[in-house]
SEKENU-800992 format. One record per residue: residue in one letter; x, y, z of N, C-alpha, C in turn. Coordinates in steps of 0.1 Angstrom, whole numbers, padded with zeros to 4 digits, always signed. Layout:
N
AXYZXYZXYZ...
//
This chain:
358
M-0190+0035-0156-0201+0043-0162-0213+0036-0151N-0224+0046-0152-0235+0045-0145-0241+0032-0149R-0245+0024-0138-0250+0008-0143-0265+0011-0151V-0271+0023-0150-0283+0022-0159-0281+0026-0171L-0272+0037-0174-0266+0040-0187-0264+0028-0194I-0257+0020-0188-0250+0008-0198-0260+0000-0201I-0269-0002-0192-0282-0010-0196-0291-0003-0207F-0291+0008-0207-0298+0014-0218-0294+0013-0232L-0277+0013-0230-0271+0015-0244-0271-0001-0247V-0272-0011-0240-0271-0024-0245-0288-0028-0251C-0297-0021-0241-0309-0022-0248-0311-0018-0261F-0305-0007-0263-0308+0001-0277-0299-0011-0289Y-0288-0012-0282-0280-0022-0293-0288-0036-0298L-0293-0040-0287-0302-0055-0289-0314-0050-0297L-0320-0042-0294-0332-0036-0304-0329-0030-0317K-0320-0027-0319-0318-0024-0331-0312-0034-0342V-0305-0042-0336-0302-0056-0344-0313-0061-0345D-0322-0064-0338-0336-0071-0341-0345-0064-0350F-0346-0052-0351-0353-0045-0362-0346-0047-0372A-0334-0046-0373-0323-0045-0387-0328-0059-0393F-0330-0070-0387-0333-0081-0394-0347-0079-0402S-0356-0073-0394-0372-0072-0400-0371-0064-0411Q-0358-0053-0412-0359-0047-0425-0352-0051-0439E-0350-0062-0437-0341-0070-0448-0355-0073-0456S-0350-0080-0469-0356-0084-0480-0372-0096-0476D-0383-0091-0478-0395-0098-0477-0390-0113-0483A-0380-0115-0489-0379-0130-0491-0374-0138-0483I-0367-0135-0471-0364-0137-0461-0374-0144-0452K-0376-0155-0452-0386-0159-0443-0385-0172-0434T-0370-0172-0430-0365-0186-0423-0365-0181-0409R-0372-0190-0401-0376-0189-0386-0361-0190-0379T-0358-0177-0373-0347-0177-0363-0349-0170-0350A-0341-0169-0340-0343-0159-0329-0345-0144-0332D-0342-0139-0344-0341-0126-0347-0354-0124-0358S-0355-0135-0366-0365-0129-0377-0376-0142-0380L-0387-0138-0377-0400-0150-0380-0409-0147-0391E-0412-0162-0398-0421-0160-0410-0434-0155-0402V-0436-0144-0411-0452-0139-0406-0460-0135-0418D-0470-0143-0416-0480-0146-0428-0488-0131-0429D-0491-0125-0418-0496-0110-0418-0489-0100-0420Q-0487-0096-0432-0477-0084-0432-0478-0071-0423T-0490-0069-0421-0493-0062-0409-0485-0060-0397A-0483-0070-0392-0476-0073-0378-0458-0069-0382K-0456-0075-0396-0443-0069-0401-0441-0053-0402I-0450-0047-0410-0452-0034-0413-0449-0025-0397L-0457-0029-0386-0460-0022-0377-0446-0025-0368Y-0441-0038-0370-0426-0038-0365-0416-0029-0369N-0418-0028-0382-0404-0017-0388-0409-0004-0382K-0422-0001-0384-0427+0012-0381-0423+0016-0365A-0421+0003-0356-0418+0007-0343-0403+0012-0343F-0394+0003-0351-0381+0008-0351-0378+0024-0356D-0385+0028-0365-0387+0041-0368-0386+0051-0354W-0402+0047-0350-0399+0059-0337-0393+0056-0328Y-0383+0044-0328-0374+0042-0316-0364+0049-0319I-0358+0050-0331-0346+0056-0335-0350+0072-0332Q-0360+0077-0335-0363+0090-0331-0365+0090-0319G-0365+0085-0310-0367+0090-0293-0385+0087-0293H-0388+0081-0296-0405+0084-0294-0408+0070-0290Y-0407+0068-0279-0405+0053-0273-0420+0048-0269D-0427+0059-0265-0442+0055-0265-0450+0050-0277S-0447+0057-0290-0450+0054-0302-0448+0041-0304A-0430+0038-0303-0425+0027-0304-0434+0015-0299F-0437+0016-0285-0442+0005-0279-0459+0004-0284A-0463+0014-0286-0478+0011-0292-0478+0005-0308A-0467+0006-0314-0468-0001-0326-0463-0015-0325L-0457-0018-0313-0453-0031-0309-0461-0039-0305N-0469-0032-0297-0481-0040-0290-0493-0041-0300E-0493-0032-0312-0504-0039-0320-0496-0049-0330A-0484-0048-0331-0477-0060-0339-0481-0075-0332V-0480-0075-0321-0483-0085-0311-0499-0091-0313L-0505-0080-0314-0521-0082-0314-0523-0089-0327N-0519-0082-0334-0518-0092-0351-0513-0107-0351D-0502-0107-0345-0493-0121-0345-0488-0123-0333P-0497-0130-0326-0493-0132-0307-0481-0141-0308E-0475-0146-0320-0463-0157-0318-0451-0147-0325F-0453-0135-0326-0444-0127-0331-0431-0127-0321T-0423-0136-0317-0411-0133-0308-0406-0122-0309S-0399-0117-0319-0388-0105-0318-0398-0094-0314A-0410-0093-0318-0419-0081-0313-0419-0081-0298L-0423-0093-0293-0423-0093-0279-0411-0088-0273N-0397-0092-0279-0385-0091-0272-0384-0075-0272N-0387-0070-0284-0383-0055-0282-0393-0046-0279S-0407-0052-0275-0416-0044-0268-0412-0046-0254G-0404-0057-0249-0398-0060-0235-0387-0046-0234F-0380-0046-0243-0367-0033-0243-0375-0021-0244V-0384-0020-0252-0390-0008-0251-0397-0004-0236K-0403-0012-0231-0410-0009-0219-0397-0008-0208F-0387-0017-0208-0374-0015-0200-0373+0000-0201V-0368+0005-0214-0364+0018-0216-0371+0029-0208L-0389+0026-0211-0396+0033-0201-0399+0030-0188K-0390+0022-0181-0388+0016-0166-0404+0011-0165N-0408+0006-0173-0421-0003-0172-0412-0019-0170Y-0406-0021-0158-0399-0031-0158-0408-0044-0155D-0419-0043-0148-0426-0056-0147-0435-0056-0162G-0436-0050-0167-0442-0050-0183-0435-0056-0190A-0421-0055-0190-0410-0057-0197-0409-0073-0194I-0407-0075-0182-0408-0091-0180-0419-0100-0182I-0429-0096-0183-0443-0101-0190-0438-0103-0203D-0434-0092-0211-0433-0098-0226-0418-0108-0228F-0411-0105-0220-0399-0115-0221-0404-0130-0216D-0413-0130-0209-0418-0145-0204-0425-0149-0213K-0431-0142-0223-0443-0150-0234-0433-0152-0244A-0422-0146-0250-0409-0147-0258-0405-0160-0255I-0403-0160-0243-0393-0173-0237-0402-0186-0239E-0418-0185-0236-0424-0196-0237-0426-0199-0248L-0427-0192-0262-0428-0195-0274-0415-0200-0281Q-0407-0194-0275-0390-0198-0281-0378-0192-0272P-0374-0201-0263-0362-0197-0253-0352-0194-0262N-0345-0182-0262-0336-0173-0268-0329-0166-0259V-0317-0165-0267-0305-0156-0256-0311-0140-0253K-0316-0133-0263-0318-0121-0259-0334-0119-0249S-0341-0128-0251-0352-0129-0239-0347-0130-0226Y-0338-0139-0226-0332-0141-0210-0325-0129-0209F-0317-0127-0217-0308-0114-0217-0317-0102-0212G-0327-0098-0219-0336-0087-0215-0343-0089-0201R-0347-0103-0197-0354-0105-0187-0345-0100-0176G-0333-0106-0179-0325-0106-0167-0321-0089-0164L-0320-0081-0175-0317-0067-0173-0329-0061-0164A-0340-0065-0168-0353-0061-0160-0353-0063-0145K-0350-0076-0143-0349-0083-0128-0338-0072-0123M-0328-0071-0130-0317-0062-0122-0323-0052-0118A-0331-0045-0126-0335-0031-0124-0343-0029-0110I-0350-0042-0108-0359-0043-0098-0351-0048-0085D-0339-0051-0089-0332-0059-0077-0335-0072-0076S-0341-0080-0082-0343-0092-0082-0329-0101-0086L-0320-0102-0080-0305-0100-0086-0303-0117-0085Q-0308-0125-0077-0309-0139-0080-0315-0143-0092S-0328-0140-0095-0336-0143-0104-0329-0140-0117A-0324-0128-0116-0315-0122-0128-0304-0131-0134K-0295-0133-0124-0285-0142-0127-0287-0158-0130S-0299-0162-0127-0303-0175-0133-0305-0171-0148D-0313-0159-0151-0317-0158-0166-0303-0153-0173F-0294-0150-0167-0281-0147-0177-0275-0161-0179S-0276-0169-0167-0269-0183-0169-0275-0188-0179K-0290-0189-0180-0297-0196-0192-0292-0193-0206G-0291-0177-0204-0286-0171-0218-0271-0178-0222I-0265-0181-0211-0248-0185-0216-0251-0198-0220A-0260-0205-0214-0260-0221-0216-0266-0220-0231L-0275-0210-0237-0277-0212-0253-0267-0205-0261E-0259-0196-0256-0248-0189-0262-0239-0184-0255P-0230-0196-0253-0216-0196-0245-0205-0186-0248N-0206-0182-0261-0198-0171-0266-0204-0159-0265S-0213-0153-0254-0219-0141-0256-0212-0134-0246P-0201-0124-0248-0196-0115-0235-0202-0107-0230K-0214-0102-0234-0224-0092-0226-0230-0102-0217A-0233-0114-0220-0242-0123-0209-0231-0124-0197F-0219-0128-0198-0209-0129-0187-0204-0115-0179Y-0206-0106-0189-0204-0092-0181-0215-0089-0173Y-0226-0089-0175-0238-0087-0170-0241-0096-0158R-0237-0109-0161-0239-0117-0148-0227-0114-0138G-0216-0110-0145-0204-0105-0135-0209-0091-0125G-0219-0084-0132-0222-0072-0126-0233-0077-0115I-0241-0088-0116-0250-0091-0104-0241-0097-0094H-0229-0106-0098-0220-0111-0086-0216-0101-0075Y-0209-0087-0085-0206-0078-0076-0216-0073-0070N-0227-0068-0071-0239-0064-0064-0242-0073-0055L-0240-0084-0056-0241-0094-0044-0232-0097-0036E-0219-0090-0038-0207-0088-0031-0199-0102-0034E-0201-0109-0044-0197-0119-0047-0184-0118-0056Y-0174-0112-0052-0165-0104-0061-0153-0114-0067T-0152-0125-0061-0142-0134-0067-0151-0140-0080L-0163-0142-0076-0171-0148-0091-0175-0138-0100A-0174-0125-0096-0177-0114-0105-0162-0114-0116I-0152-0115-0108-0140-0112-0115-0139-0124-0126D-0142-0136-0123-0143-0149-0130-0152-0144-0142D-0161-0139-0143-0172-0138-0154-0167-0123-0161Y-0160-0113-0157-0155-0103-0165-0144-0109-0170T-0134-0118-0165-0125-0124-0173-0128-0131-0187R-0139-0140-0185-0144-0150-0193-0151-0138-0205A-0157-0126-0201-0159-0116-0211-0149-0111-0219I-0137-0107-0212-0129-0103-0216-0122-0112-0227T-0120-0126-0221-0116-0136-0231-0122-0136-0245L-0138-0133-0242-0143-0135-0257-0142-0123-0264K-0140-0112-0256-0137-0097-0263-0128-0089-0257N-0116-0090-0264-0104-0085-0256-0104-0071-0256D-0110-0064-0261-0108-0047-0261-0124-0045-0253Y-0129-0051-0244-0141-0049-0238-0140-0040-0225A-0140-0024-0229-0133-0017-0220-0142-0017-0205Y-0156-0019-0206-0164-0020-0196-0161-0030-0185A-0158-0042-0190-0152-0054-0184-0141-0054-0176Y-0132-0044-0181-0118-0043-0176-0122-0035-0164N-0129-0021-0167-0131-0012-0155-0138-0019-0146D-0151-0027-0147-0159-0031-0135-0148-0043-0127R-0139-0053-0138-0129-0060-0128-0121-0054-0121G-0117-0041-0125-0110-0033-0117-0117-0030-0104S-0129-0027-0103-0137-0025-0091-0140-0037-0082A-0142-0047-0087-0142-0060-0079-0126-0064-0072H-0117-0063-0081-0103-0062-0074-0103-0053-0064L-0108-0040-0068-0108-0031-0057-0112-0034-0043M-0126-0040-0041-0133-0045-0033-0126-0055-0026L-0117-0064-0033-0112-0072-0024-0097-0067-0020G-0095-0056-0020-0084-0050-0016-0071-0052-0025E-0070-0055-0037-0060-0060-0047-0056-0049-0055L-0051-0040-0048-0048-0027-0057-0042-0026-0067E-0031-0034-0068-0022-0036-0081-0031-0039-0096E-0037-0051-0092-0047-0057-0101-0057-0046-0106A-0063-0040-0093-0074-0030-0099-0067-0019-0109K-0056-0012-0103-0048-0003-0109-0046-0005-0125N-0042-0019-0128-0039-0023-0141-0051-0024-0151D-0062-0028-0146-0076-0028-0152-0081-0015-0155Y-0080-0008-0143-0087+0008-0147-0081+0014-0158Y-0065+0011-0157-0055+0017-0168-0059+0012-0181K-0061-0003-0180-0064-0008-0196-0079-0003-0201A-0087-0003-0193-0101+0003-0195-0097+0016-0203S-0091+0028-0195-0090+0040-0204-0082+0040-0215L-0072+0029-0218-0065+0027-0231-0076+0026-0241L-0083+0016-0237-0092+0012-0247-0103+0020-0250D-0108+0027-0241-0117+0037-0244-0112+0050-0235P-0107+0059-0242-0102+0071-0236-0115+0082-0234G-0126+0080-0235-0137+0087-0235-0142+0082-0221M-0140+0071-0216-0143+0068-0203-0139+0074-0190Y-0145+0084-0186-0137+0096-0177-0139+0088-0163F-0149+0081-0163-0150+0074-0149-0141+0064-0144S-0132+0057-0158-0120+0048-0155-0108+0058-0150F-0108+0069-0155-0095+0077-0151-0098+0081-0136N-0110+0085-0132-0116+0085-0120-0112+0075-0110S-0115+0063-0112-0111+0053-0105-0098+0048-0103L-0090+0049-0114-0074+0049-0116-0068+0057-0105G-0075+0072-0105-0067+0080-0097-0069+0077-0082G-0084+0071-0082-0086+0067-0065-0078+0055-0062V-0075+0047-0070-0064+0036-0065-0051+0043-0063K-0047+0050-0070-0035+0056-0068-0033+0063-0058M-0044+0070-0051-0044+0076-0041-0041+0070-0027Q-0048+0056-0028-0046+0043-0017-0031+0040-0019L-0026+0041-0031-0012+0039-0031-0001+0047-0028N-0009+0060-0023+0001+0073-0019+0008+0079-0033D+0003+0073-0040+0009+0082-0056+0002+0095-0060Y+0001+0105-0051-0007+0117-0053-0005+0125-0065A+0005+0125-0071+0010+0134-0082+0002+0125-0096S+0005+0113-0096+0001+0106-0109-0015+0105-0106A-0021+0104-0095-0034+0104-0091-0041+0118-0096E-0035+0129-0095-0040+0143-0098-0040+0141-0114A-0031+0137-0121-0032+0138-0134-0041+0130-0141D-0046+0119-0134-0057+0108-0137-0072+0117-0135F-0073+0124-0124-0083+0132-0123-0086+0146-0131T-0073+0147-0136-0074+0161-0145-0079+0154-0159A-0073+0143-0163-0082+0136-0174-0094+0133-0176A-0097+0129-0164-0114+0129-0158-0123+0140-0161V-0120+0151-0157-0127+0164-0158-0124+0171-0171K-0114+0167-0178-0111+0173-0191-0119+0167-0202I-0123+0154-0200-0133+0146-0208-0148+0151-0203N-0151+0154-0189-0163+0153-0184-0162+0168-0176P-0163+0180-0181-0161+0190-0171-0171+0193-0161D-0184+0185-0160-0192+0187-0149-0191+0171-0144Y-0180+0165-0141-0179+0153-0132-0173+0159-0119Y-0182+0164-0109-0178+0172-0096-0170+0161-0089I-0174+0150-0087-0168+0140-0080-0151+0139-0085A-0148+0140-0098-0134+0139-0100-0127+0156-0096F-0135+0162-0098-0131+0176-0091-0126+0177-0077N-0137+0169-0069-0134+0167-0056-0119+0159-0055N-0122+0151-0062-0108+0140-0058-0097+0146-0062R-0098+0155-0071-0085+0161-0078-0079+0172-0066G-0091+0175-0058-0088+0184-0047-0081+0178-0036K-0086+0164-0034-0077+0159-0022-0065+0152-0024A-0063+0151-0039-0049+0148-0042-0039+0160-0041K-0043+0174-0045-0038+0186-0040-0036+0188-0028F-0044+0184-0017-0044+0187-0005-0032+0177+0002M-0030+0164-0005-0022+0154+0002-0006+0159-0006L-0008+0169-0015+0005+0174-0022+0008+0188-0014E-0001+0189-0005+0002+0204+0002+0000+0216-0005D-0009+0215-0017-0014+0227-0026-0026+0228-0021Y-0030+0236-0009-0040+0239-0002-0048+0249-0012E-0042+0259-0018-0050+0269-0027-0057+0263-0039G-0049+0251-0044-0053+0245-0056-0066+0234-0053A-0064+0231-0040-0075+0222-0036-0084+0231-0032I-0088+0242-0025-0099+0247-0024-0104+0252-0038E-0098+0255-0048-0100+0259-0060-0112+0246-0068D-0106+0234-0066-0112+0221-0070-0124+0219-0061F-0122+0221-0050-0135+0218-0039-0145+0228-0045S-0142+0240-0047-0151+0249-0052-0158+0248-0064K-0151+0246-0075-0154+0242-0086-0164+0229-0086A-0161+0217-0079-0172+0207-0075-0184+0211-0071L-0183+0224-0063-0197+0230-0055-0205+0237-0066E-0195+0245-0076-0203+0251-0086-0213+0245-0094I-0208+0229-0094-0215+0220-0101-0226+0213-0095N-0222+0210-0084-0233+0204-0072-0231+0212-0059P-0239+0225-0056-0240+0231-0045-0241+0221-0032N-0249+0207-0031-0250+0201-0022-0243+0191-0018Y-0230+0189-0023-0220+0178-0022-0215+0183-0011L-0217+0176-0001-0212+0178+0014-0197+0173+0014N-0193+0167+0008-0179+0160+0011-0170+0170+0004A-0175+0178-0010-0165+0188-0012-0165+0200-0001I-0177+0203+0004-0176+0216+0016-0168+0209+0027N-0168+0200+0033-0163+0196+0043-0147+0196+0039N-0143+0189+0028-0128+0190+0025-0123+0202+0023R-0129+0212+0018-0128+0226+0018-0125+0234+0030G-0135+0230+0038-0131+0233+0053-0117+0230+0058N-0113+0217+0054-0100+0213+0057-0087+0218+0054A-0090+0222+0040-0079+0232+0033-0079+0244+0038K-0091+0250+0042-0091+0264+0046-0081+0263+0059Y-0084+0254+0067-0077+0251+0081-0062+0251+0082K-0059+0244+0068-0045+0244+0068-0040+0257+0062L-0048+0265+0055-0043+0279+0053-0045+0288+0064K-0050+0281+0076-0053+0291+0089-0064+0300+0090D-0072+0296+0078-0084+0305+0075-0094+0299+0084F-0092+0300+0099-0101+0292+0105-0118+0296+0105A-0118+0306+0106-0131+0313+0103-0138+0307+0090G-0132+0306+0078-0136+0302+0069-0139+0286+0070A-0128+0281+0076-0132+0265+0079-0144+0264+0085V-0148+0271+0098-0160+0270+0108-0170+0270+0097E-0171+0282+0089-0181+0284+0080-0187+0271+0070D-0174+0265+0064-0177+0253+0057-0185+0240+0065Y-0178+0239+0079-0181+0229+0087-0195+0231+0091N-0200+0245+0094-0213+0245+0098-0224+0242+0088K-0221+0243+0074-0228+0241+0062-0230+0225+0061V-0220+0218+0066-0221+0202+0064-0229+0198+0079L-0226+0202+0090-0233+0198+0100-0246+0204+0101S-0252+0213+0092-0263+0217+0094-0272+0207+0086E-0267+0200+0077-0271+0191+0067-0269+0176+0072D-0260+0173+0078-0256+0159+0083-0249+0160+0098N-0257+0159+0111-0250+0160+0120-0243+0146+0128S-0242+0138+0117-0237+0125+0122-0221+0125+0118R-0218+0135+0113-0201+0133+0109-0196+0140+0120G-0186+0129+0126-0179+0130+0140-0167+0137+0139S-0162+0132+0126-0147+0140+0124-0150+0158+0121T-0162+0160+0114-0163+0172+0110-0164+0183+0124Y-0172+0179+0135-0173+0181+0147-0158+0183+0153L-0151+0173+0155-0138+0173+0160-0131+0187+0150N-0130+0184+0137-0123+0196+0132-0128+0209+0134R-0142+0212+0135-0148+0224+0138-0144+0228+0152G-0142+0216+0160-0138+0222+0174-0122+0228+0174I-0117+0221+0167-0101+0226+0165-0101+0239+0162S-0108+0243+0149-0109+0256+0145-0115+0265+0155N-0124+0261+0161-0128+0272+0170-0119+0276+0183E-0112+0263+0186-0100+0265+0197-0092+0278+0191M-0090+0274+0178-0081+0284+0172-0084+0297+0171L-0099+0302+0171-0104+0312+0171-0106+0317+0187R-0102+0312+0195-0103+0311+0208-0118+0311+0214K-0124+0304+0209-0138+0304+0213-0141+0287+0217D-0135+0287+0232-0134+0275+0240-0146+0268+0243K-0156+0276+0246-0169+0269+0249-0173+0261+0235E-0174+0267+0223-0180+0260+0210-0170+0248+0208A-0154+0252+0212-0149+0238+0208-0152+0224+0217C-0152+0230+0230-0157+0219+0238-0168+0213+0235S-0179+0222+0231-0193+0216+0228-0190+0205+0215D-0183+0212+0205-0177+0203+0194-0170+0187+0195W-0162+0192+0206-0154+0177+0207-0163+0168+0217Q-0172+0174+0226-0181+0165+0232-0192+0158+0222K-0195+0164+0214-0203+0158+0203-0195+0146+0195A-0182+0149+0194-0173+0140+0186-0171+0128+0193V-0171+0127+0203-0169+0115+0215-0182+0112+0217E-0194+0116+0214-0207+0109+0213-0206+0100+0201L-0203+0106+0191-0202+0097+0177-0187+0090+0179D-0181+0088+0186-0170+0075+0187-0158+0078+0177I-0155+0092+0180-0141+0096+0173-0130+0097+0185E-0123+0086+0181-0113+0083+0194-0107+0095+0197D-0099+0104+0187-0091+0115+0186-0098+0127+0196A-0109+0125+0195-0117+0136+0204-0115+0135+0219K-0113+0124+0222-0112+0119+0236-0099+0128+0242E-0091+0131+0235-0076+0135+0237-0080+0152+0237Y-0088+0155+0231-0089+0171+0228-0096+0176+0241I-0108+0167+0243-0120+0171+0253-0110+0172+0268K-0103+0167+0267-0093+0167+0280-0089+0182+0284H-0087+0191+0274-0084+0203+0277-0098+0210+0281C-0106+0207+0277-0118+0210+0287-0122+0208+0298E-0119+0197+0303-0116+0191+0317-0108+0202+0327D-0098+0205+0318-0086+0211+0327-0090+0226+0329K-0104+0233+0323-0103+0246+0323-0115+0248+0335
//
């Protein structure tokens, strides 16, 4: 799943829990991290109103109500926390950090550290975010989400072994944590541990069959293991769940290509391009499949499109050169191979020898 989307879902969850406490009986006056005794009921009314605005998707109104609640009660920690989360949703990350700073100053708590860590992640202040998640873990060592997000920071810092450790601790605390399995699979993949990655992606897809990206990643690992038929099935599962997932269509096309189903591959590459006409990888791959079907003119057409947008693709120059040679366009072929040599494509050095002989 897209990291930003995951963060949004977590923010919504935390925000909703906080507000849910505030809607309980007014007789509840115990001071905790989630509910505070508020002498001025105006602040609490505004706080609850903010929840109504939030669930209706009126984030600006929710923020305004929370801001007013804090003005009425500057020590209303839950209002500060949730104001921080709303600002996060509105992509006002600096403002969110300020709110969480104030909440932590008043009362250090897991949600404040967690929220501030998320905001710092969003602005790529990763080391500082890692520190916040670690502080949250110290306050609540049984929080699977805190371990999960700290694992994400380790991953982004290319600390893959540490990421695996945190994802594993998250899974230990929550054994059905599909996202943690998925992301641990990605960390294993970065370390070249293909079997471990495959197992984790498979587990994630079992726990949450709606996680189309897990099926896509599982298929990707199987491609590396040369299990193309099984990979094709995984990519098919991904696009069934999300018919707009053009990356999986492209990947399924690659699996079909390896299975020598070139016509099927072209269909998938073309489908990917219907969804995202600017996806250069699919255009390039379709050119390769057309070449296999001896549609050299069609291949050149696709390679032209790719190179008009990205002239750094040495392998595309090489392949266009081969296609041009098949079309008896020797001058164009030699020009392409020369460019491929300049871009350090080793195979092009053999092809360009034919030009020297002419």
